[in-house]
N, C-alpha and C positions, 0 to 999 in steps of 0.2 A: 081704491077704484082707479086712480090715475095710473098706477102701475099696470093694472090689467088692461087699460085702454092702450098704453104704450106697447105692451107685449102682443095683444091680440086685436085691439080695436073694437069698435062697436059690433062688428060682424062676429068676432069670436065670443064676445060677451053674450050676445043674443043667442047664438047657437048653444052655448053652455046653459044659459038660463032656461031655455025652452026645449032643451034636449033635441035640438035639430041636428041631424047627421047628414052625411053625404048621400044617404039613401032617399032623402026627402028632396022634392023639387024646390021647396023653399030655400034650402041650403044653397043651391046653385044660383037661384035668382038673387039672393042677398049677396053672394060672392061676386056675381057679375056686376051688381050695382056698386059694391064697394070698390071693385077694380076700376069701373068706369068713372066714378067720382074722383078717385085718386089720380087717374090718368088725365082726366079733363081739367082738373084744378091745376095740375102741374104744367100742362101744355099751354093753357089759356093765360095763366099768370106768367109763365116763363116767356111767352111771346112779347111781353112788355119789355121794350129795350130802353134801359135807362140812359145809355150813351146817346142814342138818337134824340130822345126827349130833352135831355139836359142841354145837349149841344145846340139844338134848334131853338128851344125856349129861352135859355139863359145866355147863350153866346151868339145866337142869331145865325148859325151856320151849321149845316149837317155834317157830322163827324165823318160820314162816308165819303165826303169830298176832300178829306185831308189825310195826310200821311199815308199809312198803308191802306186806307179805305175801309179798315175793319171797324165795325161798330162795337168796340169793346173798351175795357178800362185802360189797357196799355196805350192804345192810340189816343185816348182822352188825356192821359197824363202827358204824352208827348206833344199834343196839339194845344190843349187849353190849360196845362199846368196842374198843380196840386189840387186846386179847387174843383176843377172839372173831373179829375180822376177820383177824388175822394167822394164826391157826390154820386158818381157812377158806381163806386164800390158799395156805398150805402144802399142805393137803389137796387142793385143786382142781388145783394145779400138779402134784402127785405123780400124781394119777389120770390126768392128761393125758400126762405124760412116758412112763409105762410102756407104754401101748398104742401110742404113736407109735414107741417103740423096737422093739416087736414088729412094727409095720408095716414099718419099715426092714428087719428081719430076714426077713420073709416076701417082700416085694415091692419093696424099695428105696425110692426117693423117692416113687413112686406109692403104695406101701403106707402110707408115713408120712402122706400127705395124706388117704388114705381113712380111716385110723384116726383122724386128727385131726378130720375131718368128723363121724364118728360119736361121737367124744367129746363134741363140741358138741351133737349131737342127743340123746345120752344125758343130758347135763347138763340140757338144756331139757325133754326129755320122758322122764324116768327110768322104767325098767321097774319099779323097786322102790317107787315113790311115786305110783302111779296116773297116771303120765305128766305130773305137775305138778312142775316143777323151777325152776331159775334162768333167766337170760336169755342165758347163753352168752358173756358178754364176757370174763371171766377165762380160760375155756377157749379162746377164740379167740386171745387173746394168747399163752397158753402153747403152743398149737399152732404158731403162727408162729415163736415162739422156737426150737422144736425143728426146724421144717421149713425156714425161710428167715430167718436172723438179720438180713440187710440189710433185708428187708421189715418185720420186727419193729421195727427201728430207726425206719423211716419212720412206722410206726403209733404208736410211743411219742411221737415228736415231734409229730405231728398231734394226738394225744389231749391232750398236755400244753398245747399252744397253745390249743386250744378250751376246755379245762377252765379254764385261767387267765383266758381272755377272757370266758367265760360263767358260770363257777362251777356249771355243770350237768354232772354225771357222765353223765347219760343222753344229753345232746346230744353230748358228746365221744365216747361209746360208739357212737352211731348213725352219726356222721360218719366215724369211723375204720372201722367195719364197711363202710360204703358205699364207701369208697375202697380197700378191701382188694384186690379184683380188679384195679383200675387200677394199684395199686402193684406187683403181681406182673407185670403186662404191661409196665410201664415198666422194671422191673428186668431182665427177660429181654431186652427190646429194647436197653437200654443196654449190658448186659454181653455178651450172645450175638448181638446184631444182629438178632434176630427173636423177637417176643413169642410166636409160634406154638410155639417150642421149650419153652415152659412146659408144654405138653401138658395133662394133666388138672388142673393146678394152678389155672388160672383158672376153669373150671367148678365145681370144688370150692369155691373161694373165694367164688364167686357164691352157692352154696347156703348157705354160712356167713353171708354178708351178708344174704341173704333171711330166714334164721331169726332172726338178731339184730334186724334192723330190724322185722320183724313183731311180735316179742315186746315191742318198745319202743313200739308204737302208743299204749298208755295214757299213757306218759310224754310222748310228743309232744303228745297232747291236753292234758295238764296244762301243758306248756310254752306252748302256744297260749293257754291260759286264765290263764297266769301263776300257776299253783298248784304247779308243780314245785319241791321244796325245793332250795335252793342250798347248796353247801358253802363253808366258810371255808378260806382258805389258811393254812398255818402262820404266816406272817408277820403275817396279819391277827389271829390269836389272840394272838400275842405283843404286838401293838400295843394290843389291847384290854386285856390284862393290865396293861400299864404305866399305863393310865388308872385 
């Protein structure tokens, strides 16, 4: 039963159980409801901004008034250290997992991707914070961890290589987001023999890519002007400490 829910969701199971086809009005009404629930849960929960909540409640200062002004995990690490960054990581992952699980429940794989897309949109343009939020990178990674772990693995590998090579979190984020639809197409081509079988996954991933890349335009400009801050790797810090 669990496998059927993950693959088709309650919508698919009900249609199969009661022989409801696309010729029936009930089919389209149930589909519309399943899509609406997946989208709404993703956006409303995605609009919860962990960085803003943690920075104001725990540290007494809005993260948007510090550093880059971005309400995301990277700025939390830079401003409030490991504790603030890790709490933000946990919060943003949790708010992504829950609606994606609901997406699976309502509409199977397609529902999970729709919910994931709107988590990213909610994180970037939150309803509760005048539509000014983070840049969607952590939500994007959490989404793919829940939806397609092999693709998530590709993303982690590329992100790590670019980060180590450039020391630029923004560059690693943009390049990983840019490659996301390509990774999905490659995975479905290699495993299932046809990238078209990915269905709505590639278009949804493209919208995630577009959102993340556009929100990083200021970072890309700073990179071009050599003004973007670089991060230090753990082994570089240790090396400096010895000196």
